[in-house]
C-alpha positions in Angstrom: 92.3 -102.1 -10.3 89.2 -103.7 -9.0 88.7 -100.6 -6.9 87.9 -98.5 -10.0 85.1 -100.9 -10.8 83.5 -100.4 -7.4 84.0 -96.6 -7.6 82.3 -96.5 -11.0 79.4 -98.7 -9.8 78.7 -97.0 -6.5 79.4 -93.5 -7.9 77.1 -94.2 -10.8 74.3 -95.2 -8.3 74.9 -92.0 -6.4 74.7 -89.8 -9.5 71.4 -91.5 -10.4 70.2 -90.7 -6.9 69.7 -94.4 -5.9 72.8 -94.7 -3.8 73.7 -93.5 -0.3 74.0 -89.8 -1.2 72.9 -87.7 -4.1 75.9 -86.6 -6.2 76.1 -84.5 -9.3 78.3 -85.5 -12.2 81.0 -83.0 -11.4 81.6 -84.3 -7.9 81.7 -87.9 -9.2 84.3 -87.1 -11.9 86.4 -85.1 -9.4 86.3 -88.1 -7.0 87.2 -90.5 -9.8 90.1 -88.3 -10.9 91.5 -88.0 -7.4 91.1 -91.8 -6.9 93.0 -92.5 -10.2 95.8 -90.0 -9.3 96.2 -91.6 -5.8 96.1 -95.2 -7.3 98.9 -94.2 -9.7 101.1 -92.7 -7.0 100.6 -95.8 -4.8 101.5 -98.0 -7.8 104.7 -96.1 -8.4 105.6 -96.2 -4.7 105.0 -100.0 -4.6 107.2 -100.5 -7.6 110.0 -98.5 -6.0 109.6 -100.4 -2.7 109.8 -103.7 -4.5 112.9 -102.6 -6.4 114.8 -101.8 -3.2 
């Protein structure tokens, strides 16, 4: 879950308008929610793959 640390760091910089692109808080939380949902699905798929 090191990826979530990078997402929070770089996303926070973008929300504060010192990153690559200016984001608002709504777009950052949407991106964070999508990333978390995808990471959870990948984790479940990896566990299933390792079980087989």
